[in-house]
VOBA-1610 file (N, C-alpha, C; in pm, whole numbers, padded with zeros to 5 digits, always signed):
BEGIN
Unk-07281-03367-03558Unk-07308-03238-03616Unk-07371-03240-03744Unk-07474-03170-03767Unk-07547-03177-03889Unk-07468-03112-04012Unk-07494-03156-04126Unk-07426-03095-04242Unk-07523-03089-04364Unk-07468-03036-04479Unk-07549-03032-04595Unk-07478-03115-04705Unk-07552-03208-04766Unk-07494-03307-04860Unk-07571-03305-04987Unk-07496-03310-05105Unk-07546-03344-05231Unk-07545-03491-05259Unk-07664-03558-05287Unk-07669-03691-05320Unk-07703-03709-05464Unk-07606-03741-05550Unk-07626-03759-05687Unk-07691-03910-05707Unk-07780-03917-05797Unk-07854-04046-05809Unk-07938-04085-05693Unk-07989-03980-05623Unk-08063-04000-05495Unk-08210-04045-05526Unk-08251-04058-05653Unk-08380-04109-05683Unk-08371-04256-05721Unk-08253-04311-05712Unk-08236-04455-05731Unk-08251-04536-05613Unk-08233-04669-05616Unk-08252-04757-05507Unk-08165-04731-05385Unk-08030-04740-05401Unk-07936-04717-05286Unk-07929-04571-05251Unk-07929-04486-05359Unk-07925-04344-05330Unk-08036-04286-05239Unk-08157-04339-05274Unk-08272-04287-05195Unk-08277-04338-05052Unk-08225-04457-05028Unk-08214-04509-04896Unk-08112-04431-04810Unk-07998-04404-04882Unk-07891-04315-04811Unk-07942-04175-04780Unk-08013-04125-04877Unk-08067-03986-04856Unk-08160-03987-04738Unk-08246-04091-04726Unk-08336-04086-04619Unk-08260-04111-04483Unk-08159-04194-04485Unk-08081-04203-04358Unk-08016-04080-04315Unk-07956-03999-04424Unk-07901-03872-04385Unk-08000-03775-04325Unk-08122-03770-04375Unk-08225-03676-04319Unk-08259-03725-04181Unk-08275-03859-04158Unk-08311-03900-04024Unk-08200-03876-03921Unk-08073-03861-03975Unk-07958-03819-03884Unk-07949-03669-03867Unk-08042-03594-03925Unk-08051-03446-03906Unk-07980-03361-04007Unk-07939-03427-04115Unk-07863-03351-04226Unk-07960-03286-04325Unk-07913-03184-04386Unk-07984-03121-04497Unk-07939-03197-04625Unk-08035-03243-04706Unk-08014-03325-04834Unk-08058-03255-04954Unk-07978-03253-05057Unk-08021-03214-05186Unk-07994-03329-05280Unk-08094-03378-05350Unk-08092-03486-05432Unk-08075-03434-05585Unk-07975-03484-05652Unk-07956-03446-05795Unk-07969-03571-05882Unk-08066-03575-05965Unk-08096-03701-06040Unk-08158-03653-06184Unk-08119-03709-06284Unk-08183-03684-06414Unk-08303-03780-06452Unk-08330-03870-06355Unk-08448-03964-06366Unk-08444-04051-06484Unk-08317-04076-06542Unk-08304-04171-06654Unk-08333-04303-06608Unk-08282-04340-06489Unk-08307-04468-06432Unk-08376-04463-06290Unk-08374-04339-06222Unk-08432-04326-06105Unk-08581-04290-06108Unk-08641-04274-05990Unk-08785-04246-05983Unk-08809-04127-05901Unk-08893-04037-05945Unk-08927-03911-05859Unk-08990-03957-05722Unk-09065-04067-05733Unk-09129-04113-05606Unk-09033-04172-05505Unk-08906-04197-05544Unk-08808-04254-05455Unk-08736-04147-05377Unk-08747-04019-05411Unk-08678-03916-05338Unk-08745-03888-05211Unk-08662-03888-05102Unk-08738-03867-04970Unk-08805-03731-04962Unk-08914-03722-04893Unk-09008-03620-04899Unk-08932-03486-04841Unk-08839-03502-04751Unk-08777-03400-04688Unk-08652-03347-04750Unk-08615-03411-04860Unk-08502-03368-04946Unk-08542-03261-05048Unk-08450-03167-05082Unk-08476-03080-05194Unk-08427-03169-05316Unk-08514-03156-05429Unk-08487-03230-05551Unk-08457-03139-05661Unk-08336-03166-05731Unk-08298-03095-05854Unk-08299-03206-05959Unk-08380-03184-06065Unk-08381-03274-06181Unk-08278-03221-06277Unk-08163-03290-06282Unk-08047-03243-06363Unk-07943-03347-06380Unk-07845-03316-06455Unk-07741-03421-06485Unk-07607-03378-06403Unk-07539-03487-06372Unk-07413-03455-06286Unk-07309-03379-06367Unk-07317-03384-06501Unk-07231-03292-06571Unk-07248-03145-06544Unk-07360-03112-06501Unk-07397-02967-06475Unk-07394-02944-06320Unk-07322-03021-06244Unk-07321-03002-06096Unk-07274-02868-06064Unk-07180-02809-06139Unk-07127-02684-06100Unk-07229-02580-06088Unk-07347-02598-06155Unk-07462-02497-06137Unk-07516-02484-05998Unk-07502-02606-05924Unk-07559-02609-05795Unk-07464-02613-05681Unk-07346-02669-05704Unk-07249-02700-05596Unk-07194-02572-05562Unk-07181-02545-05427Unk-07106-02424-05378Unk-07046-02456-05238Unk-06980-02364-05181Unk-06910-02391-05053Unk-07006-02424-04929Unk-07134-02404-04950Unk-07224-02441-04842Unk-07233-02588-04815Unk-07188-02670-04915Unk-07201-02820-04905Unk-07088-02878-04821Unk-07111-02964-04733Unk-07009-03036-04658Unk-06953-03164-04731Unk-07025-03206-04837Unk-06981-03332-04905Unk-07075-03373-05008Unk-07035-03470-05090Unk-07111-03529-05187Unk-07107-03681-05178Unk-07230-03743-05192Unk-07240-03894-05197Unk-07281-03914-05336Unk-07204-03999-05408Unk-07215-04007-05557Unk-07272-04153-05604Unk-07395-04152-05644Unk-07449-04286-05681Unk-07501-04282-05831Unk-07479-04169-05900Unk-07536-04151-06036Unk-07454-04221-06141Unk-07490-04350-06163Unk-07425-04439-06256Unk-07517-04539-06335Unk-07492-04569-06452Unk-07555-04686-06510Unk-07487-04802-06455Unk-07569-04916-06434Unk-07516-05026-06358Unk-07554-05167-06414Unk-07604-05170-06541Unk-07639-05299-06594Unk-07520-05361-06671Unk-07479-05473-06615Unk-07354-05533-06661Unk-07377-05570-06806Unk-07486-05642-06844Unk-07508-05694-06973Unk-07522-05573-07082Unk-07591-05469-07036Unk-07599-05353-07130Unk-07455-05283-07152Unk-07383-05293-07045Unk-07240-05230-07069Unk-07163-05307-07165Unk-07187-05433-07188Unk-07112-05508-07288Unk-07157-05466-07433Unk-07277-05439-07448Unk-07336-05400-07584Unk-07334-05253-07604Unk-07331-05173-07502Unk-07324-05029-07518Unk-07210-04967-07431Unk-07092-05007-07441Unk-06983-04960-07357Unk-06970-04815-07355Unk-06992-04742-07470Unk-06979-04598-07473Unk-07076-04526-07376Unk-07189-04582-07363Unk-07286-04518-07260Unk-07227-04510-07126Unk-07152-04624-07087Unk-07102-04633-06952Unk-06972-04556-06938Unk-06884-04542-07037Unk-06770-04458-07021Unk-06815-04306-07026Unk-06911-04286-07095Unk-06956-04134-07109Unk-07020-04089-06975Unk-07112-04164-06922Unk-07179-04125-06797Unk-07104-04158-06672Unk-07053-04274-06659Unk-06986-04316-06529Unk-06857-04250-06515Unk-06774-04241-06622Unk-06647-04179-06611Unk-06651-04032-06640Unk-06708-03994-06763Unk-06708-03858-06803Unk-06793-03775-06701Unk-06904-03826-06663Unk-06996-03751-06568Unk-06914-03732-06431Unk-06850-03838-06387Unk-06784-03819-06254Unk-06670-03721-06271Unk-06601-03716-06385Unk-06494-03626-06400Unk-06544-03484-06390Unk-06663-03461-06455Unk-06718-03325-06437Unk-06763-03293-06294Unk-06815-03394-06226Unk-06856-03377-06089Unk-06729-03347-05998Unk-06617-03412-06017Unk-06501-03393-05942Unk-06459-03243-05964Unk-06455-03195-06098Unk-06420-03066-06128Unk-06507-02957-06060Unk-06637-02991-06056Unk-06739-02896-05982Unk-06707-02893-05839Unk-06668-03003-05777Unk-06641-03005-05632Unk-06506-02930-05607Unk-06416-02948-05698Unk-06289-02879-05680Unk-06313-02717-05686Unk-06391-02688-05775Unk-06410-02534-05790Unk-06492-02480-05671Unk-06578-02553-05623Unk-06667-02513-05511Unk-06599-02525-05374Unk-06486-02600-05371Unk-06415-02628-05244Unk-06479-02723-05163Unk-06561-02815-05217Unk-06621-02926-05153Unk-06526-03040-05153Unk-06473-03079-05035Unk-06356-03173-05036Unk-06389-03301-04952Unk-06515-03344-04968Unk-06547-03474-04907Unk-06636-03557-04997Unk-06598-03677-05027Unk-06675-03758-05122Unk-06692-03904-05074Unk-06816-03959-05088Unk-06824-04101-05065Unk-06881-04156-05203Unk-06818-04249-05259Unk-06842-04300-05397Unk-06903-04449-05387Unk-07006-04463-05459Unk-07078-04598-05472Unk-06998-04676-05578Unk-06917-04759-05532Unk-06831-04836-05622Unk-06897-04987-05630Unk-06820-05080-05669Unk-06887-05216-05689Unk-06780-05328-05687Unk-06825-05441-05641Unk-06745-05559-05643Unk-06710-05610-05785Unk-06781-05551-05884Unk-06752-05579-06016Unk-06609-05540-06057Unk-06540-05451-05983Unk-06412-05412-06014Unk-06307-05531-06001Unk-06347-05628-05928Unk-06259-05737-05903Unk-06270-05847-06016Unk-06375-05846-06081Unk-06392-05964-06190Unk-06402-06087-06125Unk-06337-06194-06190Unk-06349-06330-06123Unk-06239-06349-06020Unk-06277-06358-05896Unk-06168-06364-05782Unk-06090-06487-05786Unk-05961-06476-05740Unk-05871-06595-05720Unk-05906-06644-05591Unk-05938-06572-05490Unk-05966-06621-05357Unk-06097-06555-05309Unk-06165-06626-05215Unk-06281-06571-05146Unk-06262-06610-04993Unk-06304-06523-04909Unk-06365-06394-04933Unk-06266-06297-04998Unk-06324-06202-05066Unk-06252-06105-05147Unk-06208-05992-05052Unk-06075-05965-05061Unk-06029-05845-04985Unk-06000-05730-05075Unk-05977-05611-05019Unk-05950-05491-05098Unk-05810-05509-05175Unk-05728-05592-05125Unk-05596-05610-05190Unk-05600-05711-05313Unk-05715-05765-05336Unk-05728-05859-05448Unk-05707-05784-05575Unk-05656-05861-05688Unk-05632-05795-05806Unk-05770-05741-05863Unk-05765-05624-05937Unk-05889-05564-05998Unk-05884-05599-06148Unk-05965-05692-06192Unk-05971-05728-06333Unk-06110-05740-06370Unk-06174-05628-06391Unk-06319-05631-06419Unk-06350-05704-06557Unk-06456-05766-06564Unk-06486-05850-06686Unk-06594-05783-06764Unk-06641-05653-06736Unk-06741-05585-06812Unk-06695-05442-06803Unk-06749-05368-06909Unk-06730-05217-06914Unk-06790-05150-06795Unk-06894-05202-06737Unk-06951-05153-06616Unk-06852-05154-06499Unk-06794-05269-06472Unk-06687-05278-06367Unk-06568-05193-06406Unk-06531-05193-06526Unk-06409-05119-06560Unk-06437-04966-06548Unk-06555-04925-06575Unk-06590-04785-06563Unk-06581-04737-06415Unk-06629-04821-06328Unk-06621-04790-06188Unk-06477-04790-06129Unk-06398-04886-06181Unk-06257-04891-06143Unk-06177-04767-06192Unk-06214-04726-06314Unk-06152-04597-06371Unk-06184-04481-06274Unk-06311-04475-06225Unk-06355-04365-06137Unk-06265-04374-06004Unk-06252-04497-05951Unk-06173-04515-05832Unk-06035-04451-05855Unk-05967-04484-05970Unk-05838-04428-06000Unk-05843-04277-06016Unk-05943-04225-06068Unk-05961-04078-06077Unk-05967-04017-05937Unk-06043-04077-05844Unk-06056-04026-05714Unk-05922-04026-05636Unk-05854-04129-05660Unk-05711-04151-05601Unk-05635-04033-05636Unk-05630-03997-05763Unk-05545-03893-05811Unk-05598-03760-05758Unk-05730-03735-05751Unk-05788-03602-05698Unk-05752-03596-05552Unk-05753-03697-05478Unk-05714-03693-05331Unk-05577-03656-05315Unk-05490-03721-05400Unk-05342-03689-05387Unk-05302-03549-05431Unk-05358-03505-05541Unk-05324-03383-05596Unk-05390-03266-05542Unk-05522-03282-05494Unk-05602-03163-05460Unk-05664-03174-05317Unk-05628-03272-05239Unk-05666-03283-05105Unk-05802-03331-05079Unk-05867-03397-05175Unk-06005-03452-05150Unk-05995-03565-05047Unk-06084-03568-04967Unk-06106-03678-04864Unk-06213-03771-04921Unk-06181-03891-04952Unk-06278-03978-05027Unk-06278-04122-04971Unk-06396-04181-04977Unk-06416-04325-04942Unk-06496-04385-05050Unk-06440-04485-05120Unk-06514-04568-05220Unk-06570-04700-05143Unk-06684-04727-05162Unk-06751-04844-05104Unk-06789-04943-05213Unk-06721-05062-05213Unk-06742-05161-05314Unk-06856-05257-05267Unk-06974-05248-05319Unk-07086-05337-05274Unk-07082-05469-05351Unk-07144-05561-05270Unk-07169-05692-05336Unk-07322-05696-05370Unk-07404-05786-05334Unk-07543-05790-05378Unk-07624-05717-05279Unk-07676-05599-05313Unk-07761-05520-05221Unk-07909-05566-05231Unk-07975-05580-05121Unk-08112-05630-05131Unk-08187-05568-05011Unk-08322-05602-05011Unk-08408-05556-04902Unk-08463-05424-04936Unk-08529-05364-04844Unk-08598-05235-04855Unk-08601-05159-04725Unk-08632-05029-04731Unk-08638-04946-04610Unk-08753-04859-04622Unk-08854-04898-04544Unk-08980-04818-04555Unk-09032-04814-04694Unk-09046-04693-04745Unk-09099-04669-04875Unk-08996-04674-04985Unk-08878-04710-04958Unk-08770-04700-05043Unk-08718-04849-05072Unk-08722-04885-05199Unk-08685-05022-05237Unk-08654-05031-05384Unk-08629-05150-05432Unk-08581-05168-05579Unk-08710-05142-05669Unk-08684-05053-05768Unk-08779-05026-05870Unk-08729-05037-06009Unk-08617-05117-06027Unk-08548-05115-06148Unk-08638-05168-06264Unk-08614-05108-06376Unk-08687-05143-06499Unk-08595-05140-06616Unk-08540-05249-06675Unk-08574-05386-06639Unk-08511-05426-06510Unk-08569-05522-06439Unk-08509-05580-06321Unk-08412-05685-06346Unk-08293-05687-06285Unk-08207-05790-06312Unk-08162-05860-06189Unk-08203-05810-06065Unk-08149-05868-05944Unk-08238-05992-05890Unk-08171-06086-05839Unk-08235-06213-05812Unk-08357-06200-05716Unk-08342-06137-05604Unk-08447-06141-05501Unk-08574-06077-05559Unk-08566-05951-05611Unk-08692-05896-05673Unk-08748-05975-05786Unk-08662-06044-05860Unk-08710-06124-05973Unk-08791-06255-05912Unk-08736-06311-05807Unk-08806-06425-05744Unk-08935-06371-05679Unk-08938-06257-05623Unk-09065-06204-05575Unk-09173-06176-05679Unk-09121-06144-05797Unk-09217-06120-05903Unk-09282-06259-05936Unk-09219-06368-05925Unk-09284-06500-05938Unk-09384-06517-05837Unk-09349-06489-05712Unk-09451-06502-05604Unk-09569-06414-05621Unk-09560-06306-05685Unk-09664-06208-05713Unk-09754-06249-05836Unk-09701-06352-05911Unk-09780-06390-06031Unk-09735-06307-06150Unk-09627-06227-06144Unk-09602-06137-06249Unk-09492-06207-06344Unk-09452-06322-06300Unk-09342-06393-06385Unk-09374-06545-06354Unk-09369-06623-06465Unk-09409-06764-06449Unk-09316-06843-06364Unk-09179-06823-06386Unk-09080-06903-06312Unk-08952-06824-06299Unk-08863-06866-06215Unk-08734-06806-06197Unk-08631-06888-06276Unk-08546-06816-06358Unk-08440-06891-06432Unk-08319-06915-06334Unk-08278-07036-06327Unk-08150-07055-06253Unk-08040-07087-06355Unk-07947-06986-06367Unk-07840-06992-06477Unk-07727-07081-06422Unk-07742-07208-06454Unk-07642-07305-06419Unk-07659-07383-06287Unk-07656-07507-06286Unk-07673-07576-06155Unk-07562-07682-06154Unk-07447-07652-06222Unk-07336-07740-06215Unk-07206-07675-06165Unk-07221-07568-06092Unk-07102-07509-06034Unk-07045-07584-05919Unk-06923-07562-05893Unk-06859-07629-05777Unk-06893-07573-05643Unk-07023-07573-05615Unk-07085-07523-05489Unk-07174-07631-05427Unk-07204-07626-05297Unk-07291-07725-05234Unk-07406-07774-05312Unk-07481-07681-05377Unk-07602-07726-05442Unk-07587-07704-05598Unk-07468-07663-05644Unk-07445-07642-05781Unk-07482-07515-05845Unk-07544-07416-05758Unk-07578-07294-05809Unk-07490-07187-05750Unk-07479-07072-05817Unk-07387-06962-05777Unk-07421-06912-05636Unk-07313-06877-05567Unk-07328-06830-05422Unk-07292-06680-05425Unk-07366-06602-05364Unk-07347-06458-05355Unk-07367-06401-05218Unk-07305-06289-05191Unk-07300-06221-05056Unk-07413-06111-05066Unk-07519-06123-04985Unk-07636-06035-04980Unk-07621-05938-04868Unk-07640-05807-04889Unk-07623-05708-04776Unk-07744-05624-04780Unk-07810-05597-04669Unk-07928-05528-04648Unk-07913-05383-04685Unk-07993-05319-04767Unk-07965-05186-04810Unk-07961-05081-04692Unk-08023-05108-04589Unk-08016-05029-04473Unk-07881-05033-04403Unk-07824-05149-04399Unk-07691-05161-04350Unk-07584-05087-04438Unk-07613-05095-04558Unk-07534-05030-04669Unk-07540-04882-04638Unk-07659-04834-04614Unk-07669-04689-04583Unk-07596-04641-04466Unk-07600-04730-04360Unk-07527-04700-04237Unk-07376-04679-04259Unk-07323-04762-04362Unk-07184-04747-04397Unk-07150-04622-04471Unk-07239-04564-04542Unk-07215-04439-04615Unk-07208-04318-04509Unk-07293-04327-04407Unk-07287-04222-04309Unk-07152-04225-04221Unk-07110-04353-04198Unk-06987-04369-04128Unk-06865-04327-04220Unk-06878-04353-04354Unk-06772-04311-04444Unk-06753-04163-04453Unk-06861-04090-04440Unk-06840-03942-04432Unk-06755-03892-04319Unk-06775-03966-04201Unk-06696-03931-04095Unk-06554-03974-04106Unk-06530-04080-04177Unk-06398-04143-04200Unk-06315-04078-04304Unk-06374-03996-04385Unk-06305-03940-04502Unk-06198-03837-04453Unk-06070-03859-04491Unk-05955-03775-04443Unk-05904-03701-04559Unk-05882-03569-04547Unk-05822-03493-04660Unk-05701-03553-04724Unk-05696-03562-04846Unk-05575-03611-04915Unk-05564-03764-04919Unk-05668-03839-04866Unk-05665-03985-04865Unk-05791-04043-04935Unk-05768-04149-04997Unk-05877-04222-05067Unk-05883-04366-05008Unk-05986-04386-04930Unk-06007-04519-04859Unk-06097-04604-04941Unk-06072-04730-04968Unk-06149-04819-05037Unk-06196-04935-04935Unk-06326-04962-04926Unk-06372-05069-04845Unk-06478-05150-04913Unk-06465-05283-04896Unk-06571-05365-04941Unk-06692-05367-04840Unk-06813-05375-04881Unk-06926-05398-04809Unk-07003-05519-04839Unk-07008-05613-04742Unk-07079-05738-04758Unk-07100-05804-04622Unk-07166-05913-04618Unk-07191-05981-04487Unk-07084-06087-04457Unk-07003-06115-04560Unk-06898-06215-04524Unk-06939-06356-04535Unk-07067-06385-04580Unk-07107-06524-04605Unk-07202-06523-04718Unk-07210-06634-04786Unk-07282-06630-04912Unk-07400-06726-04908Unk-07505-06700-04995Unk-07617-06776-05009Unk-07630-06812-05158Unk-07664-06943-05179Unk-07673-06986-05324Unk-07810-06938-05385Unk-07810-06943-05512Unk-07937-06909-05577Unk-08057-06993-05529Unk-08029-07124-05506Unk-08141-07211-05460Unk-08184-07181-05320Unk-08078-07141-05239Unk-08122-07096-05102Unk-08197-06971-05103Unk-08173-06879-05189Unk-08250-06759-05207Unk-08394-06792-05241Unk-08408-06883-05347Unk-08536-06917-05389Unk-08621-06987-05278Unk-08550-07075-05200Unk-08623-07153-05101Unk-08663-07058-04988Unk-08582-06952-04963Unk-08611-06853-04862Unk-08735-06772-04905Unk-08744-06732-05025Unk-08868-06663-05079Unk-08989-06749-05065Unk-08973-06874-05098Unk-09092-06969-05075Unk-09132-06958-04928Unk-09041-06962-04833Unk-09090-06975-04694Unk-09145-06836-04651Unk-09090-06726-04687Unk-09132-06595-04647Unk-09263-06558-04705Unk-09290-06591-04841Unk-09405-06547-04895Unk-09518-06649-04902Unk-09485-06776-04875Unk-09579-06878-04877Unk-09632-06910-05019Unk-09554-06880-05122Unk-09594-06908-05258Unk-09497-07003-05321Unk-09546-07093-05404Unk-09452-07191-05476Unk-09386-07104-05582Unk-09252-07134-05603Unk-09169-07061-05701Unk-09118-07165-05800Unk-09174-07180-05910Unk-09118-07271-06010Unk-08986-07236-06056Unk-08896-07329-06081Unk-08755-07292-06131Unk-08742-07360-06264Unk-08666-07286-06355Unk-08623-07339-06480Unk-08471-07330-06480Unk-08406-07445-06509Unk-08253-07438-06517Unk-08224-07392-06654Unk-08137-07281-06659Unk-08099-07231-06793Unk-07947-07246-06803Unk-07885-07233-06921Unk-07733-07233-06925Unk-07668-07135-06847Unk-07549-07157-06813Unk-07462-07055-06738Unk-07456-06930-06817Unk-07442-06814-06747Unk-07413-06694-06809Unk-07266-06670-06812Unk-07215-06614-06924Unk-07068-06593-06930Unk-07026-06493-06819Unk-06908-06521-06764Unk-06859-06425-06666Unk-06911-06440-06529Unk-06995-06540-06504Unk-07061-06552-06367Unk-06966-06641-06276Unk-06892-06582-06182Unk-06808-06668-06100Unk-06897-06753-06015Unk-06844-06871-05971Unk-06918-06959-05879Unk-06950-06901-05743Unk-06858-06828-05693Unk-06868-06772-05554Unk-06814-06628-05551Unk-06893-06540-05500Unk-06856-06401-05481Unk-06899-06367-05334Unk-06802-06365-05252Unk-06821-06321-05100Unk-06722-06220-05069Unk-06763-06125-04989Unk-06676-06017-04947Unk-06612-06041-04813Unk-06490-05994-04794Unk-06438-05970-04664Unk-06469-05818-04627Unk-06538-05789-04523Unk-06571-05653-04479Unk-06482-05617-04360Unk-06381-05686-04348Unk-06285-05650-04231Unk-06243-05508-04234Unk-06211-05455-04343Unk-06165-05309-04353Unk-06263-05214-04305Unk-06393-05238-04365Unk-06503-05151-04318Unk-06539-05160-04170Unk-06522-05282-04115Unk-06543-05290-03978Unk-06430-05216-03892Unk-06311-05232-03936Unk-06197-05164-03872Unk-06185-05018-03891Unk-06203-04971-04017Unk-06175-04830-04048Unk-06297-04741-04048Unk-06416-04809-04063Unk-06543-04721-04053Unk-06612-04745-03923Unk-06588-04858-03855Unk-06654-04890-03738Unk-06798-04954-03768Unk-06808-05009-03892Unk-06932-05060-03941Unk-06955-05200-03895Unk-07080-05220-03853Unk-07124-05363-03807Unk-07264-05385-03857Unk-07279-05454-03970Unk-07405-05482-04028Unk-07493-05563-03920Unk-07622-05519-03914Unk-07701-05577-03815Unk-07825-05648-03871Unk-07827-05654-04009Unk-07951-05716-04074Unk-07899-05824-04171Unk-07819-05914-04121Unk-07754-06015-04212Unk-07843-06132-04241Unk-07958-06144-04174Unk-08036-06258-04185Unk-08114-06259-04328Unk-08094-06357-04407Unk-08150-06360-04535Unk-08302-06352-04538Unk-08364-06423-04450Unk-08508-06419-04444Unk-08564-06276-04411Unk-08491-06211-04322Unk-08526-06066-04291Unk-08512-05978-04410Unk-08404-05995-04491Unk-08382-05921-04608Unk-08488-05941-04703Unk-08526-06070-04731Unk-08631-06106-04825Unk-08769-06056-04771Unk-08797-06056-04641Unk-08919-06013-04584Unk-08943-05860-04611Unk-08831-05785-04592Unk-08847-05645-04619Unk-08871-05611-04774Unk-08800-05686-04852Unk-08821-05666-04993Unk-08956-05706-05040Unk-09012-05815-04986Unk-09149-05858-05006Unk-09253-05755-04968Unk-09234-05702-04849Unk-09325-05586-04794Unk-09331-05474-04894Unk-09214-05435-04940Unk-09204-05318-05036Unk-09277-05360-05165Unk-09246-05480-05210Unk-09314-05529-05340Unk-09462-05525-05333Unk-09509-05572-05225Unk-09660-05580-05192Unk-09714-05437-05195Unk-09648-05341-05119Unk-09685-05198-05124Unk-09702-05146-05264Unk-09601-05179-05351Unk-09610-05123-05489Unk-09724-05186-05562Unk-09746-05319-05539Unk-09854-05381-05611Unk-09989-05325-05565Unk-10001-05291-05442Unk-10130-05224-05394Unk-10152-05089-05455Unk-10046-05015-05458Unk-10045-04884-05522Unk-10087-04882-05659Unk-10044-04986-05733Unk-10068-05003-05880Unk-10214-05036-05903Unk-10284-05098-05807Unk-10423-05153-05828Unk-10533-05046-05796
//
């Protein structure tokens, strides 16, 4: 059955792909984004677009909405360390205002874009939802604070909510892909080297206790991620807050990613070994058992080469448009 959904942050990478999936599933979509980090070009053509802040969501939310999918957050780990107030203000304060607007309008379904950064440095991998939450950055802490807020809202006011904790999102979906500025994610950074926009890729540490000495991460295709959000809308139960990890359950090292980009693009990718970054765990891999069991989610695009190929196609499209 079709519904009407507000997608906050729907001009961003993940939000735009989820908005497009909602439209393709027959839903009415309204995107709310202040374009501070999002891009107008990322908003799906068939979505209604409102340029505005989540703090003002009460201006637009009313009982005609069936739910909210919330992506509007700052997400740069490094910046959150140097400017923590920005992250508390927007990610926590903004979400508090959004929850209040939902309560007033009687909109009682929420899917929240959370993060694996809530766990910090894991004691065990793969990481399960029962793992201790000890974020190592204000970004991760702000997302964890929102998860606590949502739990309280569900218990006290009957909100039905699902928080999805992502690991490394990658790939592209048609005209929707990564446009971050500055870019901090590995795959698009390596693709910039392939395009000649960057001289080499920095490998931060090659002496980790992993098979090739570089960090291992769990990569999930953005379209698989979007599928999980639509399933989460169906799984939201009034008065309950469900938390699920999203990942493929297997990891790829930095060097494996670089080598895959070499194969997919046919370009040489020079590497420069740099010192380790503080707070970078050796291995971050998700257990997605809860998402499979409780959402019925089965990622179908787990092949790293396929993820890279989709991201490369999008990067090439953008380069052609710029010329």
